[in-house]
C-alpha positions as CSV (number, residue, x, y, z in Angstrom):
1,M,27.0,84.1,-35.1
2,P,23.9,86.2,-36.2
3,P,20.7,84.5,-37.4
4,T,20.6,83.7,-41.1
5,D,17.7,84.2,-43.5
6,P,16.1,81.1,-45.0
7,R,15.5,80.8,-48.7
8,P,12.4,82.6,-49.8
9,G,9.4,80.2,-50.1
10,A,11.2,77.4,-48.5
11,G,9.5,75.3,-45.8
12,L,11.5,75.3,-42.6
13,T,12.0,72.6,-40.0
14,T,11.9,73.5,-36.3
15,S,15.7,73.4,-36.2
16,A,16.0,75.7,-39.3
17,V,13.6,78.3,-38.0
18,A,15.3,78.3,-34.6
19,A,18.7,78.9,-36.3
20,A,17.3,81.6,-38.6
21,A,15.7,83.5,-35.7
22,G,18.4,82.9,-33.1
23,Y,16.3,80.7,-30.7
24,S,16.7,77.2,-29.4
25,V,14.4,74.5,-30.7
26,Q,12.7,74.2,-27.4
27,Q,12.0,78.0,-27.3
28,V,10.4,77.7,-30.7
29,R,8.1,74.9,-29.5
30,D,7.3,76.8,-26.3
31,L,6.4,80.0,-28.1
32,E,4.2,78.0,-30.6
33,A,2.5,76.3,-27.6
34,L,1.8,79.6,-25.9
35,G,0.2,81.0,-29.1
36,T,2.9,83.6,-29.5
37,L,4.1,82.0,-32.7
38,P,1.4,81.1,-35.4
39,P,0.8,77.4,-35.5
40,A,3.1,75.6,-38.0
41,S,1.6,73.4,-40.7
42,R,2.4,69.7,-40.6
43,A,4.2,67.7,-43.3
44,A,3.0,64.2,-44.3
45,N,5.4,62.7,-41.8
46,G,3.9,64.8,-39.0
47,Y,6.9,67.2,-38.6
48,R,6.3,70.9,-38.3
49,V,6.8,73.1,-41.3
50,F,7.5,76.8,-40.7
51,T,7.8,79.7,-43.0
52,R,9.8,83.0,-43.3
53,D,6.8,84.7,-41.5
54,H,7.5,82.6,-38.5
55,V,11.1,83.8,-38.5
56,R,9.9,87.4,-38.6
57,V,7.5,86.9,-35.7
58,L,10.2,85.3,-33.6
59,R,12.6,88.2,-34.3
60,A,9.8,90.7,-33.5
61,Y,9.0,88.9,-30.3
62,R,12.6,89.3,-29.1
63,D,12.5,93.0,-29.6
64,L,8.9,93.3,-28.3
65,A,9.8,91.5,-25.1
66,L,12.7,93.9,-24.6
67,A,10.4,96.8,-25.2
68,V,7.4,95.9,-23.1
69,G,8.2,92.7,-21.3
70,P,7.6,89.1,-22.3
71,V,4.0,88.7,-21.0
72,R,2.7,91.8,-22.8
73,A,4.7,90.9,-25.9
74,R,3.1,87.5,-26.1
75,S,-0.3,89.0,-25.7
76,A,0.4,91.7,-28.3
77,L,1.6,89.1,-30.9
78,R,-1.5,87.0,-30.4
79,D,-3.7,90.1,-30.9
80,V,-1.7,91.1,-34.0
81,R,-2.6,87.7,-35.6
82,T,-6.4,88.0,-34.9
83,L,-7.2,91.7,-35.2
84,P,-8.0,93.5,-38.5
85,G,-4.9,95.0,-40.0
86,E,-5.6,98.6,-39.0
87,E,-6.4,97.6,-35.4
88,A,-3.2,95.6,-35.2
89,L,-1.3,98.6,-36.3
90,A,-3.1,100.8,-33.7
91,L,-2.1,98.3,-31.0
92,L,1.5,98.6,-31.9
93,S,1.2,102.4,-31.9
94,S,-0.3,102.3,-28.4
95,L,2.8,100.5,-27.2
96,H,4.9,103.4,-28.5
97,V,2.6,105.9,-26.8
98,G,3.1,104.0,-23.5
99,L,6.9,104.3,-23.8
100,V,6.7,108.0,-24.7
101,R,4.6,108.5,-21.5
102,E,7.2,106.6,-19.4
103,R,10.0,108.7,-20.8
104,Q,8.1,112.0,-20.1
105,E,7.3,110.9,-16.5
106,A,11.0,110.1,-15.9
107,L,12.0,113.5,-17.3
108,D,9.4,115.2,-15.1
109,A,10.8,113.4,-12.1
110,R,14.3,114.5,-13.0
111,A,13.1,118.1,-13.4
112,A,11.4,118.0,-10.0
113,L,14.6,116.7,-8.4
114,L,16.7,119.4,-10.0
115,A,14.2,122.0,-8.8
116,I,14.3,120.6,-5.3
117,R,18.1,120.6,-5.3
118,E,18.3,124.2,-6.4
119,E,15.8,125.2,-3.7
120,S,18.0,123.4,-1.1
121,F,20.9,125.6,-2.1
122,A,18.8,128.8,-1.8
123,D,17.0,127.9,1.4
124,P,18.0,129.6,4.7
125,A,18.5,127.5,7.8
126,P,15.2,125.8,8.6
127,S,13.1,127.0,11.5
128,N,9.8,126.0,13.1
129,E,8.0,128.4,10.8
130,D,9.0,126.1,7.8
131,T,6.9,123.2,9.1
132,M,3.6,122.1,7.6
133,T,0.6,120.2,8.9
134,I,-0.4,117.1,7.1
135,T,-3.3,119.0,5.5
136,E,-1.1,121.8,4.3
137,L,1.5,119.4,2.8
138,A,-1.1,117.3,1.1
139,G,-2.6,120.4,-0.5
140,A,0.8,121.7,-1.5
141,I,1.9,118.5,-3.4
142,G,-1.6,117.5,-4.6
143,V,-2.2,114.2,-2.7
144,R,-4.6,113.0,-0.1
145,T,-3.7,113.1,3.6
146,S,-4.3,109.3,3.5
147,T,-1.5,109.1,0.9
148,L,0.9,110.9,3.2
149,R,-0.1,108.5,6.1
150,F,0.6,105.6,3.8
151,W,4.0,107.0,2.8
152,E,4.8,107.4,6.4
153,K,3.8,103.8,7.1
154,E,6.1,102.6,4.3
155,G,9.0,104.7,5.5
156,L,9.1,107.1,2.6
157,V,8.4,110.2,4.6
158,V,9.2,110.8,8.2
159,P,7.2,113.6,10.0
160,E,7.7,114.7,13.5
161,R,5.0,114.3,16.2
162,V,4.0,117.1,18.5
163,E,1.7,117.0,21.4
164,G,-1.4,119.1,21.4
165,R,-4.8,119.3,23.0
166,A,-6.2,116.6,20.7
167,G,-3.1,114.4,21.2
168,A,-0.1,113.8,19.0
169,A,-0.2,115.5,15.6
170,R,2.1,115.2,12.6
171,R,4.3,118.1,11.8
172,Y,6.4,118.1,8.6
173,P,9.7,120.0,8.8
174,L,11.7,121.0,5.7
175,A,13.4,117.7,5.4
176,A,10.1,115.8,5.5
177,I,8.6,118.2,3.0
178,R,11.4,117.5,0.6
179,E,11.0,113.8,1.2
180,A,7.3,114.1,0.3
181,R,8.0,116.1,-2.8
182,I,10.7,113.6,-4.0
183,T,8.3,110.7,-3.2
184,A,5.5,112.3,-5.2
185,A,7.9,112.9,-8.2
186,L,9.2,109.3,-8.2
187,R,5.7,107.8,-7.8
188,A,4.4,110.0,-10.6
189,A,7.3,108.6,-12.7
190,G,6.1,105.1,-12.2
191,Y,8.5,104.0,-9.4
192,R,7.1,101.3,-7.1
193,V,7.0,101.8,-3.4
194,P,10.0,99.5,-2.7
195,E,12.1,101.4,-5.3
196,V,11.1,104.7,-3.7
197,R,11.9,103.4,-0.3
198,D,15.4,102.4,-1.4
199,T,15.9,105.8,-2.9
200,M,14.7,107.6,0.2
201,A,17.0,105.5,2.4
202,A,19.9,106.4,0.2
203,L,19.0,110.1,0.3
204,R,18.8,110.3,4.1
205,G,22.2,111.3,5.5
206,L,23.3,112.7,2.2
207,Y,22.6,116.3,3.1
208,R,25.5,118.6,2.5
209,S,26.4,121.5,4.7
210,G,23.7,124.1,5.1
211,D,21.0,121.4,4.7
212,R,21.7,121.0,1.0
213,L,20.4,117.8,-0.5
214,D,22.7,115.7,-2.7
215,T,20.4,114.3,-5.4
216,E,23.2,113.0,-7.6
217,G,22.4,109.3,-7.1
218,P,18.7,109.6,-8.0
219,L,19.5,111.8,-10.9
220,V,21.9,109.3,-12.3
221,A,19.3,106.6,-11.8
222,L,16.7,108.7,-13.7
223,D,19.2,109.3,-16.5
224,E,19.8,105.6,-16.8
225,R,16.0,105.0,-16.9
226,V,15.7,107.5,-19.7
227,G,18.5,105.7,-21.6
228,S,16.8,102.4,-21.0
229,I,13.5,103.7,-22.3
230,A,15.3,104.9,-25.4
231,R,16.7,101.4,-26.0
232,R,13.2,100.0,-25.5
233,M,11.8,102.5,-28.0
234,S,14.4,101.4,-30.5
235,A,13.5,97.7,-30.0
236,L,9.9,98.5,-30.4
237,L,10.6,100.2,-33.7
238,R,12.4,97.1,-34.9
239,A,9.6,94.9,-33.8
240,G,7.0,97.1,-35.5
241,A,9.0,97.0,-38.8
242,E,8.9,93.2,-38.7
243,L,5.2,93.1,-37.9
244,A,3.9,95.8,-40.1
245,G,4.2,93.5,-43.1
246,L,2.6,90.6,-41.3
247,T,-0.6,92.2,-40.0
248,R,-2.5,90.5,-42.9
249,A,-0.3,87.5,-43.3
250,V,-0.4,86.2,-39.8
251,R,-3.9,87.0,-38.7
């Protein structure tokens, strides 16, 4: 059953505000104790008295937690209550900017994977001339050589080792170059090292005939990520609509 709206102007008990916002009584108490919910006034008998504004904050918190996570949502709601109205609105706008950036990073990663896949179809059979040194590869994808060493340590990129006068040196064949490019794209899109490791593990062995890389799994994952970000954007818009009218009332 969806939450119901309390009567305008009516004082609400903890049970009533919980029912109106779709929370449990204990959740309401916890969110008030955390400072997420503005403190309720007290009746003569000591019981809490809430208002419609509390209901709106609770509803906003649900969507805000979906959009940016519960920890950041609690912090944002506390700031909304204490900042001047225009600064509170700027804070909410900054959350939208963050989601727009996440979406663009995911789209950039998707575009990079598509480009790599197309290249894999066009590439001739690999040869020794296709290899790169660590310095060459770092310069080609715009990272430090220490970053490539770290990726190797974490199992994200697997170079070959060749013996030379100065000892063993790293050599990156075509497969390792692709791994480095995919890793760079996913890291730029905000993927954590364990997530990239899982993706790279799934990719290895998924090369089609002619050394063509099957990127379907990662592309599906990125499409799902873009869809998830869109749902978070929608939730943030709902939270903003609730909070826009409260930036003066709850501070």
